[in-house]
N, C-alpha and C positions, 0 to 999 in steps of 0.2 A: 562105767566107762560112757562116755558122750562122746558123738559124735559131731565135731564141730569142722567149720569153713571158716579160715581166714584169710582176709584180703590184702596184699600190701601195696601200696602205691608207687609208683615212679620215684619217689624220693627215698622211699624207705629200702627197695634195691637199687638206688643211682651207682654204686659202687661195690668192688668185689670186696671189699670191707665191710659193707654193707649186705651184701649179699649170704656173707659168712654170719654174720649178725643174727639175720633171718633165718639162718638154718640153726643157729643153736637154738633162737628160741621154740622152734616149730619142734626141735628133739627133745625138750624140755617135755614139750606141753605131751607128745605121743608117750614119753617114758613115766607122766603121771598119768597113765592106762586110758589115753583117751584115742581115738580114731580122727584122721585129720586128711582133710582137702585143701590145699593153698591155689587160690587163686593170684597170678601179679601182672602188673604192668609191665611196659617196657621199661628198662632203666633210664630212670634220671627224663633228659631231654629228648630221647632218642626218637619218639614220632617229631617232635618238631623240626628236628634235623631231616627225618625223611621226608617230612613235606615241603622243608626249605629243596631238597633236592628235585621232587618231583617237579616244583617250580621252575626251577633252572630247566627242564627239560620241556615244559608246556605251560603258559600261562593259565590254560584252563585244562586240567587233566582228567583224564576220563576215571570217572567212578569206578568203575570195576578195578580199573587199574591200580588205584587209589587202594582200593581194600586188600588187592593182591600185595602191595607193597606196604602198608600199615600193620599187615596183620603180621609182617615179620620180627617186629619190636618185640614184641612178647614172649615169641620161640627163643629169642635169645635168652631170655630172664630164665625161662622154665627148664631150660636146659642146664646151663650155671646153676640152678638152685640144686635142681635134680643130685648134680655132680657131688656138690657142699653137702647135703645130707649123705650121701654115700659117703663122703670121705671120714663121716663121723660114724660109721656104720649102719645107718637106717637105710633102710630098702626102699627106695620112693621111685618115680616113673614117671616122665613130662608128658601132658599131652596138648595137642591141642584144640581149639574148641571144637572143629570138625571129629576129631578123635574123641573126645567126650561125648559128642552124641549132642551136640545144641543146635537143635534147627531154626532156623528163622526165617522169617520173611525173604523172598528175594529182592532185597531193597538195598542196594549199597549204600555205606556211609552211613546209615541211619534206621537199621534192621530192627526189628523187634522180634523176642522169643517165641516162637508158637510152644515149643514143648524140648526135654530135654531126655535123650534115651539113656537110661542111667544104668542098663546091666554091666557094661563094660566099666563105667566106674566102679561099681560096687563090687565087681570081680577082684580087684586090684586092691579095694577098703579090705575084705575079707580076707585076704592074704598078706595082710599085714603092712601092705605099703602106704607110703604119704604119697597122694596123687598130685603131682604140681601143675593146674592148669594156667592156660594161657586165658587172661581177660580179653573182654572188649571185642571177642571174634565169635563166629558159628558159622554154619554152613547150611546155605537155601535146601530145601525140601528134595529127595530122592528125584533123579532125573537131571534136575539142573546141577546140582553140587554144586553151587560156588560158593566163594570164600566170601563172608561178610562179616562187615563191621556194626557195633550197635553205637557207634555215636559217643560222644560226649559223655565222661563217668559210666562207659562202657564196661568196665570193670566190675565196680562195685553193683551194674546190674548183674553180670555174669554171677558173681558171690553168691547175691542172695537169692538168686534162681536157682542155682544148683542146691544150696541149702533147704529153698522150699522142695525141689524135686526128690532129694534124697531124705524130707523130714530131719533134717537137723536138728539137735540140741538147743546150738545157736549159731549167728554167725557174728565171728570179730572182723571189724574194720580198724585196721591199722593205718593212720596217718600220720602228719608232720606235726600235728597238735596236740593236747592229751583228752581231748572229746568234745561233748557239745559244746561251744562258747556262749554265752549271750550276746555277745555278736564279735566282728572280725579282729584277731587280736593285732593286727596287721593295724588297724586304724584306732583301737582301744587298747593301752597294752595292759588295763585293768580288766580285762572280760573276765567274768566269772566264769569258772567250770559248774555243769549240771551235773548231778548226779543222775538224773532221768529226767524224759519227755515222752509226751506221747507222739503216737504216730503221725496224729492229725498235726499238730504244732510242726514236728519235724518237716511234715512235707511241707506246711507254709514255708518255713524255714529256708527250707532247700529250693524251693522255688524260686526266692527272694534273692538267692545268688550265695547264698551261706554255702561255701565249697567245700565243707567238708564230708556230707553225703550227696548222692546224685536225687532227686525226687523220684525215677523212676526203681530205684532201689528200693526207696524207702516204701514205695507204690506198692512193691510185691509183697514187701515185710509186711506189710498193712492186709493187704487180701490172703494173703496164705498164713498169717500168724505166727512170723518169725521172729523169734526173740534177737535181738539186733544189738551189738555194741560197739561203739568207737574208741577205739584206744590209740595210746602213742606208740610208735613203732621204738621209740627211744629209750624209753622207761616203761617200769612195770605199775605204773598208774591204774586206778581200776576202773578209767572211761565213762562214757557214759552210756546208758541203758537207753533203748527206744523202744516203748512199751507197747504192744499190741494184743490186742482180744483176741480169744479165740475163735478160727475162722469155721465157716458155717458149711464144710465140705464144698469147697470150690474145686473144679475140675482144671488139673494141670496141662489139659491139655488147651493150646491157644492160649497159653499161659499170660501174655501179656498184651494179649487184645481182645479175649474173650468180656463182655458184661461191663462194659465204663461206665454206668450207670447201676448202683444197687439198692436206689431208694426213691422217690417223688414224697418230697414234704409239704404240707399247706398250712396254712394259719390265717384265719378270716377274723381273727381278734387284732386288726391292726388300722391305723390313721396314719395318714400323712401331716406334717408340718413342712411349708415351705415359706423362706426368705427370699424373696426375688428382688433383684437389683441391688443386693448391698456391692458396699465397696471394697474394691479388688486391692485389698492393701493388709500387710501385716496385721495379726492380732483381732480381726474379725472373730473369724471359728473360735478362737478363744476367748471372745467376752463371750460367744453365745452360749457355749458349751461349758465354759464356768459357771455362769448363771444357771444354768439345765443343770447340771453337778450340784450346787448349793440348795437347789428345790428339790431335790432327791429323785430328780425325773429320767427313768431308765430308757435308753434310745435302744433301738434294735440299730437300723441301718443309717448311716450317712452319706452322702452325696453331694460333692460340687462337684461341676460340672466346669466346662472351659470357660474362659472370661469372654465377655462382651463388652468392646469398649474398657471403661475403667469400672465395671461392676461384674456381678457375678451373682448364683444362684446356690443357695445351700437348701437342702431338704431332708427330712429326716423322719424316720417311723416310729410310734410308738403304738403300746397295747390300748387298746378303746377307755378302758377305766379310767387311764392317767390325760386322756387328750385333754379335756381343759387345763390341766394344769400345765402340760407342756403348751398349750396355745398361748395362755396368760404369759406365761414367760418370755415367748416370742412376741408378743405383740406390747409388754413390756420395755424389750428392749430396742424394738425395733426405733422409736424414734431417734434413739440416742447414734444409729449408725447413720443417720441421713445427714446429707449436706447442713451443715451450721446457714449457709447463707440462705439454704431453699426447704426449711422444714415442714413443707408441706405438700414437698414433692413426691411423685410416687416411688420412690427409692423404699427400700426395706417393706416392701410389701409383704402381708403375712396370707399365705394361702392355706386354707385346712381342707382336706378331702377326709371323708368319712367311712366311706362304704368300699373300702379297699381288702385286698386278700395277699399275699405273700406266696408265692408258688415254686418251688424248688427242686431241682433234680442234685441228687448226693450221688460222691463214689469217687474212690482213688484211682479210677481209669481216664480221668478225663486231663491228665499231664498230657503233654504237648498234643493235645488231638484237637485242632482246631474245628473239626465238622461236628463235636459233641454238641457245645453251644448254638452252633448254626442249626442244627435237628431239633435242636430247643424252640428256637425261634421260630424256625418253619413249620412246626407243629402247632403251637400255638396261633400263627397265623391261618395255618388251614383249616383251625378249629374256631376263627373269625376272635379270637380274644387278642386287645389291642394291646401294647406292654406300655407302661409307665415308669416303671423303674426297674433299669438292671444293678445288679451287684455279683460279682465272680470273685471265687477263692479257687484256690487248687482243686477242692473237695466240694464245691459247692457253687452253683450256678444258680442263684435268683429273679424271681422278675415279680413286679408288682403288678398286680390285675384288679380289674372292677371287681367287687366281691362277688355280685350276679352272674361272674362267669368264673369261680373257682370251681364248681364242681366239673365243668366241661373242661377245663383246663388239665385238671389233675387227670381225669379219664383220657383225654387225649394222649398226656404223657407217659400214661402207664403203658399203655398200647404201643405207641411210640418204640419205648424202651424196654419194652417185654417184662416188665415187672409185675408182678402176680397181685390181685387185688387184695389188701388187707381191708380193714373194717373201716369205713369211710366215715368221715365226720369233721366235723371242725372246732378250731379251738375255742374255747370259752372261758373266762376271767378266770384266772389261778390256774389253769391246766394246763400242761405239759402238750407242745405241737404234736401233731397226729402223722405219724410215720407210716406209710405202707410198707408190708413185709417185701423183701428183707429189709431187718435193719442194717446200720452200717458197720462194718465190721469192726472197727474201732472208734469208740466214746472218745468224746472230746472232751467228756468231763476231764476238769483240773486233777492233776496227782496232790494229794494231801499235802498241807503245809506249804504248798508253794506258791510266788505273789502273783497278783492278774497277768502281768506283760512277763514272760519267762526271757526273749530273746527282742532284739532291735537289728534289722537288715536294710542295705544298700543295694538296690541295682542301678548302676549307672551307665546299662545297655540298652537302653528303651528309647523309643520316640513316641511322640505323639502325634497320632491324624485324628483333626476334628472335620465332620462335614456341614456343612453348615444349613438351617432349611430343610432338612429332611421331609417328606408330607408325614404328618403324625397319622397314620393307619397301618392297622393289621399286615403284616407281610414286609414291610421297609426292612427291619431288622433282620430278619431270616434271607433277603435280599442281601443286605450288606456282608453281613458275615458267611453266609453263603460262598461270594465271590471269594473272600478271603480264603475259608475252608478249601475250596476248589484249586488255589495256587497255595495250599501247602503253609501258610500264613497263619503263625497261630498269635492268637489274641490274649492281654492280660486284662487289665482294667477296662471295663465300659460303664460309660457314665451316659447317660441323658438327660438333657437339659430339663427344667422344670416351667422355663417361659416358652410358653405357645405364642404365635404371632399367625396374623391371617394373611397370606398373600396370596391376588388372585385368588379369593375365596375357597383357599385349600389352607388348613391348617399347618403350621409347620412348627419342627424343634430342630437343635443341634444334638449331635451325638457325637463322644470321644471318646478315644480307645488308646490303649498303648500295645503296641509289638516291638520285637525287638529291634534294635537298630539296625541291623544289615539289612531288615525286610522294608525300613521305610520307605526308601525312594521308590522299590519296586511296588508297593502298596500304594503309593501317591500316585503313580504314574497308572495303574491299575485302573483305580478308583476314578482320577479324572476324564479315562476314557470313557467310563460308561455313567458318568454322573451326569451329562446333559440329557442324553436319551432318557435317564429313569425320573427325571424332574427334580434330582438333588442340586444343590448350591455348590459353591466355593468347597475345594477339600486346602485344606490346611495341615501342613508339616511342620512338628518340631522336633529336631533331633538334641536339642540342647537342656534335655531334662534330666530329673533323678528320681528315682523312687525310696522313699524311702518310708520304712512298715516295722508296727509293734506286733506281734504276736505273742496270745496268751491263752490257754483254755481258760483261764480264771476272769476274764475281763466280762462274761455275762455277768449283769448282775450287781455291775459295780460303773457305776454314773459318770465318775469322777476321770475313769482313764481318758476317753478322748481329750477330756478338757484339758489335762496335765500335759499330754501330748501336743496338744496347740500351742498350748500357753509356753513349752519350753520352745517352740520354732517362734513363737512370738515376740518373745525375749530377747532373741538374737536377730530379730529382723529380717524372718525368712518368710517371703510370702508362699503362700501354698494355693497352688493353682489348681489342683484336682483333690478330694476327697473321695475314698471308697472304703466301705466296710462290709464285713463276713463278720459272722459270729465270733471268730479267734482273730479277726487280723484287721488292722486300720492301717488302710497306705494314702500316703499326702506324695502328690508329685512335686517338687520345687525345681529352681532352676537348676543346672546342672553344678557349676562351681559351687552351690550352695549343699551340696548332698553330701560331702563328708562332716561338716558342720553340723547340719541336721541331726545326723546320725550320731554325734557326738554329744550335742544338749541334749536329745531325747534319752540317750543311755544314762546318761548323769542327772536326768530330771528324775526315771524310777530307781535311782538306788541301784544301779545293778551291777556297779564295779567291785570288784574283791580285793582283798590286800595283795593279792600276788600278781607281779607282772609277768605275763607270758612270753618269749621270744619264741618266735617261729625259726627253726632252721633253715639257712638256707640252701 
């Protein structure tokens, strides 16, 4: 007999008929000999209706009262589903988040779960009842007893957290698609269903706007080793399993806020190649990385900064043994990228740097926490370590620094994030990167027989900010991202330009980053106010962007993956405005109006389409 947590979204319980269909599914699962907890969302568009009512009363409703209002939506569903189960002869009881014992921070509209008191929940399960729980909500700790909501995707988060707290055998997420698809079936009808995906791949896809699972839910599954499966509430198809490694005794206290960083990683076997002032037009990245692929040069990080005038910079890192080959490729292609009218110009200048190291923090607790990256940058600044390149993902933030400063950087980061020291060392040729204890809880290794790229995602809800002429010295990134963290503004891509110019005797670089579009204007206003006093240049905002990304644990060791992505965009005359990569993700910023076309082109290029067309129910 298994203990199972099931979660049903708003469309799955959107009518009396749908609630009765869910009750039949639950009844069938119990009759197969299982114990069950069912977490549900509000019916259909109930939450939207409640928000509309509030806005008719107040243009800026109080967040506490909004939590009180929005929490009622799930209460309707739990009562109706419990009644439907009782009509089938199945004992059931409905419980709010507070009654279940979901204790959260006292942070209205975006609370994180601290712990779950499972005594009452377990008592009802042991009595043979199906416990129907209101998702998306909890209660602040004793004394306050305030109703709180968890924010977007809160029912997913509730379900996986309950599964972790109960030690459930697995958690099923029922939705309106048959599982995890290679892309959004609303944009590509032939999107292919995956049988399984690693939790790191799912974290990246979820954070990039794949709406099937919320990143916070995947984060909890990863940290606590909860087996997770996404299935359609409309069929009996097997769905997609999200695989997690066995956890290493993580405490259930401070469930969502403890230990955002699991490991500090470093690699001293790195070198950087940069092409400065390449033309800012479609096809340049495709041409460069196409040749790199043909020469079998395996690239680690790739960054392309925000353009300046009609040119851009592209930089990439490689392992030291293949530096000469990478440098030769860059030098050979540089003349072809220069203006035909002035081939001896300083365009497409090749810059090589040998003595560098990559230092990273890794962990699934970094999602939506702007303070984590800011803390890393501040720690490096305090240690006197200057940052040369930055690469970010949902599970890792990496900085390229001077090799001589690597040990100092690693030691400072271990201390700041309270990571126990493992055996310290640097990576030599052909060896694996050194990782401080403990190891990340979910391996990013690809699943057997899977293609290098698993999925393509599009995020149309971002804006890009660029700060021109930031002084190139330790502490600048810490100050910038510390300010954003203080204002609770989460940052996604971060890119530091390779081009350095000396103004008034001070070396300066541009830095660009993306934020949620709703934070764009407020971030620009705040940064503009402090730019002059901190000696920064102009703050530029562009809200008309889209970010298209490929994700796959199998990309490591496949030099042609980046080239194929860039070539697909070039063939459709889509200009790449920014590039950022991690081990399992490559992201490109393009013009907003070209976002959907970019996704479709890349999905086709990697031949991810299946033979079946998926129609998402209305």
